[in-house]
N, C-alpha and C positions, 0 to 999 in steps of 0.2 A: 739314260739314253740307250736305245737299242743299237746294235752293231751297225744297222743300216743308216744311222744318223738321224732317224725319225724319233722324235720325242715319244715316250711311252704315254698311254692314256692317262696315267696318274700325273705325269709331268704337264701334260696339256691341261688337265683339270686344275692343277695348281696355278698355272699361268693364267687361266681364265678367272680364277678366283681372285688373284692379285690384281688383275685388270679391273674386275668388278668393284673391288674395294677402293681402288684408286679413282674410278669413275664416280663413286659415291661422294668422294671428296672434291670432285671437279677436275681431277687430273686425267686428261686424255691426250691424244696425239696433238691437238691444237695447243693445249697448255704447254706441253713439252717443247713444241716448236717455238712458241712465243718466248718461253723462258730462255732457251738457248740463244735465240737471235738477240734478245735484249741484253742478256748477260754478257755475251761476247762483244757486243757493241760497247758496253761499259769497259770490258777488259781492254779493248783496243785503245780506248781514250785515257785509260788510267796511267798516271806518270810512273808508278812503281811496276805494275805488271805488263803494261802495254809493250815496253821494249823487250821484255822476256819473250813474249809471244811473237812479236814482230820479227825477232831474230830467228824464229823457227818456222813460222807459217807465212808463206808467200801467197797462197791461194786459199782464201777463207772458206769458199763454198764447200769443198770436200771436208774441211775440218768441221764446219758446222753440221754437215750431214752425219759425220762420224759421231759427233757429240749428241746429236738427237738419237742416234741408234744406242749410244751408251746410256743415256738417261731413260729411254724407254725400257732398256734391259734392266736397269736398276729399279725403276718404278713399277714395271709390269712383268718382270721376269720374261720378257719377250724372247730372249735368247738370240737376238739378232746382232749383238755387238760381240765380236770375236777378237778384239784387240788385246794388247798387253800393255796397259798404261804405266806400270811400274818402271820397266826399263827406260821408257821415254823420260819419266821424271827423274830418274837417277842420273841421266845425262845432262841435267840442267845445273850448272855450278851455282852455288849460293842459295839454292832453294831451301828456305828455312821457315820457322814458325811465323815470323812477321809477314812473310809473303802469303802463307796460307791464311793467316788472319785477314789480310786484305782481300784475298779471294772470297772468303766467307762473308766479309762485309759487303762486297759487291753483289754476291749471291743474295744476301738478305735484302739489300736495297731493291734488287730486281723483283724478288718475290713480293715485297711490300707494294711495289708499283703495280704488279699484276693483280695482287689481292688474293683472296681465297681462303683465309682463316686456317682451317684444319689442313687444307692442301699445302699451304705455305709452310706450316710447321712440319708437316710430314716430309716434304721435299728438303727443307733446310736441315732436318735431322739426318737425312741420308748424306747430304753434303758434308756435315760435321764428321760423320763416320768415315767418309772418304778422306777428308783432310787428316784426320787422326791416323788412319791407316797408312797414308803416304808418308806422314812425318815419321812414323815408327819404321816403315820400310827403308826410308832414306837413312835414318840413324843406324839401323842394323847393318845396312850395306856399308856405310862410311865409318862406323865406329865399333861395330860388332856388339851393340847393345841397343835396347829399346831407348828411344829418345823421349818418350813420355812415360812418366810414372803415373800410377793411379791418381786421378784427380788433376793431372797436368794438361789433359787434352782440352779440346774446344768443347764447351758445354752449351 
């Protein structure tokens, strides 16, 4: 990024290429919006994860908008999400592998409902990577060591 905050021509070209590749799989803004809306409806209704979120989110509309920016940034390299999710997750007591496993199960169920074949697999792979990253970050913060050994993560 240049000092002005404007992405370089190379960065813009890379973003456009990532967006093109996603679009070829059927991943576009509408896909992301539907995914986030359906997924977080599942989260809110879930007996394990619903209370965790309910204790932290009072107004869902801004959270959903933020999650849409997050997922567009992940899937398109849009650069529009500027948050820091790790500190938020570090502040959640008891956040552990079974909770992330449930999160991934709900994510997979949402993708299966939406459909999309390659798109669903691509997006789910990104979700698995995020879950593994958060688990390791939480473990390093809490215990000073990686929480997942090679092969221990979500596959």
